[in-house]
C-alpha positions in Angstrom: 99.7 157.5 47.3 98.7 158.2 51.0 98.4 161.7 52.3 101.2 160.8 54.8 103.7 160.0 52.1 102.7 163.1 50.1 103.3 165.3 53.1 106.7 163.6 53.7 107.7 164.2 50.1 106.6 167.8 50.2 108.4 168.5 53.4 111.7 167.0 52.5 111.8 168.5 49.0 111.9 171.8 50.8 114.1 171.0 53.8 116.3 168.1 52.9 120.0 169.3 53.0 118.6 172.9 53.1 121.3 175.3 54.4 118.4 177.5 55.7 117.6 174.9 58.2 119.5 176.0 61.4 120.2 172.4 62.2 122.1 171.8 59.0 125.4 171.8 60.7 124.2 169.0 63.0 123.1 166.9 60.0 126.5 167.5 58.4 128.2 166.3 61.5 126.2 163.1 61.5 127.1 162.6 57.8 130.8 163.1 58.5 130.6 160.5 61.3 128.9 158.0 59.0 131.5 158.6 56.3 134.4 158.2 58.8 133.0 155.0 60.4 132.3 153.2 57.1 135.0 150.7 56.3 136.2 150.0 52.8 133.5 148.3 50.8 135.6 145.9 48.7 132.6 145.0 46.6 130.3 144.2 49.6 126.5 144.7 49.1 124.8 147.5 51.1 121.2 148.7 51.2 120.7 152.4 51.8 117.2 153.1 53.0 115.8 156.6 52.6 118.6 157.7 50.2 117.3 161.3 49.7 119.6 163.1 47.3 122.4 160.6 47.8 124.7 161.9 50.5 125.2 158.5 52.1 125.1 156.8 48.7 128.1 159.0 47.6 130.1 157.8 50.6 129.3 154.1 49.9 130.1 154.4 46.2 133.4 156.1 47.0 134.4 153.3 49.4 133.7 150.6 46.9 130.3 149.2 47.9 127.7 147.7 45.6 124.8 149.9 46.5 121.0 149.4 46.4 119.2 152.6 47.2 115.6 152.8 48.4 113.8 156.1 48.1 110.2 157.2 48.2 110.4 160.5 46.5 110.4 160.2 42.7 112.2 163.5 42.2 115.0 162.3 44.5 115.0 159.0 42.5 115.6 161.0 39.3 118.6 162.8 41.0 120.0 159.5 42.2 119.7 158.0 38.7 121.5 160.9 37.1 124.3 161.1 39.7 125.0 157.4 40.2 125.0 155.1 37.1 126.4 152.0 39.0 123.8 151.6 41.7 120.4 149.8 41.8 117.5 152.1 42.8 114.2 150.9 44.3 111.5 153.5 44.3 108.8 153.2 47.0 108.0 152.6 50.6 110.7 150.3 52.1 108.1 148.3 54.1 106.1 147.6 51.0 108.9 146.7 48.7 109.9 143.1 48.3 113.6 142.6 48.9 114.8 139.1 48.2 118.6 139.7 48.4 120.7 139.7 51.5 123.1 142.5 52.2 126.4 142.9 54.1 125.2 146.1 55.7 122.1 148.4 55.9 122.3 152.1 56.3 119.2 154.1 57.4 120.4 157.7 58.1 117.7 160.2 58.8 115.0 157.7 57.9 113.3 156.2 60.9 112.0 159.5 62.3 109.2 159.1 59.7 108.1 155.7 61.1 105.6 155.3 63.9 106.3 152.6 66.6 104.6 149.7 64.8 106.1 150.5 61.4 109.5 150.9 63.0 109.3 147.5 64.6 108.4 146.0 61.2 111.3 147.8 59.6 113.8 146.4 62.2 112.4 142.9 61.7 112.7 143.2 57.9 116.3 144.5 58.3 117.2 141.6 60.6 116.1 139.1 57.8 118.3 140.6 55.1 121.5 141.8 57.0 123.7 141.2 60.0 124.6 144.9 60.3 122.7 148.1 60.6 123.8 151.8 60.8 121.0 154.2 61.7 120.0 157.2 63.8 116.9 158.4 65.6 115.5 161.8 66.4 115.8 161.8 70.2 112.7 162.6 72.3 114.9 163.3 75.3 116.7 166.2 73.7 116.4 170.0 73.8 115.0 169.9 70.2 112.6 167.1 71.1 111.2 168.8 74.1 111.0 172.2 72.4 109.1 171.0 69.3 106.5 169.4 71.5 106.3 172.4 73.9 105.8 174.8 71.0 103.5 172.6 69.0 106.0 172.3 66.1 106.0 168.5 66.0 104.9 167.4 62.5 102.4 164.5 62.3 104.8 162.4 60.3 107.8 162.9 62.5 108.3 160.4 65.4 110.9 160.7 68.2 112.3 157.9 70.2 114.6 157.7 73.2 118.0 155.9 73.1 116.7 153.3 75.5 113.6 152.6 73.3 115.6 152.0 70.1 118.2 150.0 71.8 115.5 147.7 73.3 113.8 147.4 69.9 117.1 146.3 68.3 117.8 143.8 71.0 114.3 142.3 70.6 115.0 141.5 66.9 118.4 140.1 67.7 120.9 143.0 67.3 123.4 144.2 69.8 124.9 147.7 69.8 128.5 148.0 68.7 128.8 151.8 68.6 126.7 154.8 69.6 127.1 158.5 69.5 125.1 161.6 70.2 125.1 164.6 67.9 123.6 168.0 68.7 123.1 168.5 72.5 122.1 172.1 71.7 120.1 173.0 68.6 119.4 176.5 67.4 115.8 176.4 68.5 113.4 179.0 67.1 110.5 180.9 68.5 108.2 180.2 65.5 107.7 177.2 63.2 109.5 177.1 59.8 112.8 177.7 61.6 112.1 181.4 62.1 113.5 183.7 64.8 116.4 181.7 66.3 116.5 181.8 70.1 119.9 180.0 70.3 122.5 181.2 67.7 124.3 178.6 65.6 127.8 179.7 66.8 126.7 179.2 70.5 125.3 175.7 69.7 128.5 174.7 68.0 130.7 175.7 71.0 128.5 173.8 73.5 128.2 170.8 71.3 131.9 170.4 70.9 132.0 169.3 74.5 128.4 168.5 75.4 127.9 165.8 72.7 130.7 163.7 74.3 129.4 164.2 77.9 125.7 163.8 77.3 125.2 161.7 74.1 121.8 160.3 75.3 120.4 163.8 75.4 121.5 164.9 71.9 119.1 165.7 69.1 120.4 162.9 66.9 121.5 159.5 68.3 123.6 157.4 65.9 123.8 153.6 66.3 125.7 150.8 64.7 124.3 147.3 65.5 125.3 143.7 64.7 123.3 140.5 64.8 124.0 138.4 67.8 123.5 135.2 65.9 124.9 135.9 62.5 123.5 134.2 59.4 125.7 132.9 56.7 
């Protein structure tokens, strides 16, 4: 296993869905949007990439999808196996796993921030070969959080940020067009020190600003959620 993947596993075992992360309410809002936007599955096949502990998987199962989950972390895979007996689970790096089936939809929530530009391009090409639909989000470079982490030197070597314009162009290049987009988290509770210590902006203040700001300035929010559809759909 590469050092990069080991570092990713270690980080997310500590911080994935961790209420001590001051941004937790922003991730929860993203999850609620995904849940609300997902139509009834009616037995359709969906591939969930970067399943983590199964938050998105739980939405998909509840709505009647036949789920295939892809997860790198073996401990998260164990959690998924125990929680969901009806899903298929593929353990490993998505770009290295052979996927022969086609899917009605692909979800990649809080996943592509761990892909550099070239790997992200390969990811999108691969998705375009197996599905006509994609639901995903990016960590936005043009956000308060994006600027602050770079300015303070908090940016982790395995976390990559993109602008809304960049990801939209990448999607168009592989044959997708955007059908829905939304920003989440114009203001994040930024901290003075790494490890989310010493909040400069309190959570309550961020929530108030975001209740309006997310709608007015979606392209400057911390998270940018996108739904995309293939222009030339394959049967």
